[in-house]
C-alpha positions as CSV (number, residue, x, y, z in Angstrom):
1,M,22.5,56.9,-116.4
2,D,20.9,60.0,-115.6
3,L,17.9,59.3,-117.6
4,V,17.4,55.9,-116.0
5,W,16.5,57.5,-112.6
6,G,14.3,60.2,-114.3
7,V,12.2,57.4,-116.0
8,Y,11.2,56.2,-112.6
9,G,10.4,59.5,-111.2
10,I,13.5,59.9,-109.2
11,R,15.8,63.0,-109.0
12,T,19.3,62.5,-110.6
13,P,21.6,61.5,-107.5
14,E,25.2,62.7,-107.3
15,K,27.6,60.1,-109.0
16,E,30.7,59.0,-107.4
17,F,30.1,61.1,-104.3
18,R,32.9,61.3,-101.7
19,F,31.3,60.9,-98.4
20,H,34.0,60.4,-96.0
21,P,35.9,63.4,-94.6
22,S,39.4,61.8,-94.7
23,R,39.1,58.3,-96.6
24,K,38.7,58.3,-100.3
25,Y,35.4,56.4,-99.9
26,R,32.9,57.1,-102.8
27,F,29.2,56.0,-103.3
28,D,28.2,55.0,-106.8
29,F,25.1,57.2,-106.4
30,A,24.2,59.5,-103.6
31,F,21.2,61.6,-102.5
32,V,23.2,63.7,-100.2
33,D,20.5,65.9,-98.7
34,V,18.8,62.7,-97.2
35,R,22.0,60.7,-96.8
36,V,20.8,57.8,-98.9
37,A,23.3,55.9,-100.9
38,V,23.2,53.4,-103.8
39,E,26.1,51.0,-104.4
40,I,26.1,48.7,-107.5
41,E,27.9,45.5,-106.7
42,G,29.5,44.4,-110.0
43,G,31.6,41.2,-110.4
44,I,29.9,39.3,-107.7
45,W,29.4,36.3,-110.2
46,T,32.9,36.6,-111.8
47,H,35.0,36.7,-108.6
48,G,35.6,40.4,-109.2
49,A,37.3,42.6,-106.5
50,H,34.2,43.0,-104.5
51,A,33.8,39.2,-104.3
52,R,37.2,38.5,-102.8
53,G,38.2,38.5,-99.1
54,K,40.3,41.8,-99.5
55,G,37.6,43.5,-101.3
56,I,34.9,42.2,-99.0
57,I,36.8,43.5,-96.1
58,R,37.3,46.8,-97.6
59,D,33.5,47.0,-98.5
60,M,32.7,46.3,-94.9
61,D,34.9,48.9,-93.6
62,K,33.5,51.4,-96.1
63,Y,29.8,50.5,-95.3
64,N,30.5,50.6,-91.4
65,E,32.2,54.0,-91.8
66,A,29.0,55.1,-93.9
67,A,26.6,54.0,-91.1
68,R,28.6,55.7,-88.5
69,L,28.3,59.0,-90.4
70,G,24.5,58.5,-90.6
71,W,24.2,57.2,-94.3
72,R,21.9,54.5,-95.4
73,V,23.4,52.4,-98.0
74,F,21.3,50.2,-100.4
75,R,23.2,47.7,-102.5
76,F,22.1,46.3,-105.9
77,T,23.6,44.2,-108.7
78,P,23.9,45.7,-112.3
79,K,20.9,43.6,-113.3
80,Q,18.6,45.1,-110.7
81,L,19.6,48.6,-112.1
82,R,19.0,47.4,-115.7
83,T,15.5,46.0,-114.9
84,G,14.5,48.9,-112.7
85,E,14.1,46.9,-109.5
86,A,16.9,49.1,-108.0
87,Q,15.1,52.3,-108.9
88,A,11.7,51.0,-107.7
89,Y,13.2,50.3,-104.3
90,V,15.0,53.6,-103.9
91,K,11.9,55.5,-105.0
92,G,10.0,53.8,-102.1
93,V,12.9,54.8,-99.7
94,L,12.9,58.4,-101.0
95,D,9.2,58.7,-100.8
96,A,9.3,57.5,-97.3
97,V,11.9,59.9,-96.4
98,H,10.0,62.9,-97.8
99,G,6.7,61.6,-96.2
């Protein structure tokens, strides 16, 4: 996965970054210095954990806590990551942050 980011001119983010001081919440990828996170939402078409009521509520809690702590969270599907759509979007976000 590290090479995937580099191909798009993006520095490698931290993987499975634990962002919350007391909860075990983790981001799939995090650009810690600018508080930008990327979540890959798998299983949305196969009724995985993130597509069921309990999982959706858990994700809502996680994303609300992230926002409260000053994080910007961007969510993508695995397909968007494979096609480069996610990386292109994140590159735009990071370019804007760095001016």
